[in-house]
Every structure is written in structure tokens, then in C-alpha cells.
C-alpha positions as CSV (number, residue, x, y, z in Angstrom):
1,M,0.1,0.0,0.1
2,L,1.3,3.3,-0.8
3,G,-1.0,5.4,1.5
4,R,-1.6,9.4,1.2
5,A,1.6,10.3,0.9
6,G,2.9,8.0,-1.7
7,V,-0.3,8.6,-3.8
8,R,0.6,12.1,-4.0
9,R,4.3,11.6,-4.7
10,Q,3.3,9.8,-8.3
11,D,3.1,11.7,-11.3
12,F,-0.5,12.0,-12.2
13,R,0.6,11.1,-16.2
14,S,1.9,7.7,-15.3
15,C,0.1,4.7,-16.2
16,P,0.5,1.0,-15.2
17,N,3.5,-1.1,-16.8
18,T,2.0,-4.0,-17.0
19,W,-1.7,-5.4,-18.1
20,E,-4.1,-7.5,-15.9
21,P,-6.7,-9.3,-17.6
22,R,-10.2,-8.0,-16.2
23,R,-12.8,-10.6,-17.4
24,K,-12.8,-14.0,-18.9
25,L,-16.6,-13.8,-20.0
26,R,-18.3,-11.0,-21.9
27,P,-20.9,-10.5,-19.3
28,T,-23.9,-10.0,-22.4
29,I,-25.9,-12.7,-20.5
30,A,-25.5,-13.8,-17.1
31,A,-27.7,-16.9,-15.6
32,R,-27.3,-19.4,-12.8
33,N,-28.5,-22.0,-15.0
34,R,-25.6,-23.0,-17.4
35,W,-28.4,-24.4,-20.0
36,A,-30.4,-21.4,-19.6
37,R,-27.3,-19.4,-20.7
38,V,-26.3,-21.6,-23.8
39,E,-29.9,-21.1,-25.0
40,A,-29.4,-17.4,-24.4
41,L,-26.2,-17.3,-26.3
42,Q,-27.9,-19.5,-29.2
43,R,-30.9,-17.1,-29.6
44,N,-28.3,-14.3,-29.6
45,R,-26.5,-15.6,-32.3
46,A,-29.5,-16.7,-34.7
47,F,-30.7,-12.9,-33.9
48,Q,-27.1,-11.9,-34.9
49,D,-27.2,-14.2,-37.7
50,A,-30.6,-13.1,-39.6
51,Y,-29.7,-9.4,-38.8
52,R,-26.6,-9.9,-40.7
53,V,-28.4,-11.4,-43.8
54,A,-31.1,-8.8,-44.0
55,L,-28.6,-6.0,-43.5
56,L,-26.5,-7.3,-46.5
57,Q,-30.0,-7.8,-48.6
58,W,-30.8,-4.3,-47.5
59,L,-27.7,-2.7,-48.6
60,A,-27.5,-4.7,-51.7
61,G,-30.8,-3.0,-52.5
62,L,-33.2,-5.9,-52.4
63,P,-36.5,-6.1,-49.6
64,A,-35.1,-7.4,-46.2
65,V,-37.0,-8.5,-43.5
66,F,-35.2,-7.8,-40.2
67,P,-35.8,-9.9,-37.1
68,A,-38.2,-9.1,-34.2
69,G,-36.2,-6.6,-32.0
70,T,-34.6,-4.7,-34.7
71,Y,-34.6,-1.0,-33.5
72,K,-32.2,0.9,-35.6
73,M,-33.8,0.3,-38.9
74,R,-37.4,0.8,-38.0
75,G,-38.8,3.8,-40.7
76,K,-36.1,3.3,-43.3
77,P,-37.0,2.5,-47.0
78,G,-37.1,-0.9,-48.0
79,V,-37.1,-2.2,-44.5
80,V,-39.7,-5.0,-43.4
81,I,-39.5,-6.0,-39.5
82,Q,-41.2,-9.5,-38.5
83,E,-42.9,-8.9,-35.7
């Protein structure tokens, strides 16, 4: 421990010389039950895949049907969102 005096002696522009990993998992989905988490990750992956396909179609000028839960593309021409 540095203490108050040690902290005040430090240069305010200094930064750590080493890197420490903070997390092993990205906290996008948390669940106590392992299978509930796996299922949620699979649903998330299916949404991302469907969104990517629809976005590529829309960028190519084709009519695109985006998955339910897409809010960013709402109201743009040629975009239909599943219900």
C-alpha cells in the first residue's frame, strides 16, 4: 500500500507498466443455470445471423425482412421488421 503520501508523490500522467486481464467472459448474458445461458447465447447468435443476412440484402438494394427486436432500422425505406 502506498498510503496518501505515496499516492501524492506519483506523477498524475503515469500509467501501469503491466496488463492484467479483467474478465474471462463478456457479460452480455448472465444466468445461474448453465443451460439457460447456453440457450440465450444460441438465441442471440440466431438473431445476429438473421440481422446480418437482412442487412446485406438491404445494402444490396433488395427488400429485407429484419428479425423482431431490430429498432435501429425501423422507418427506413425497404425495411420490414418481423413481428
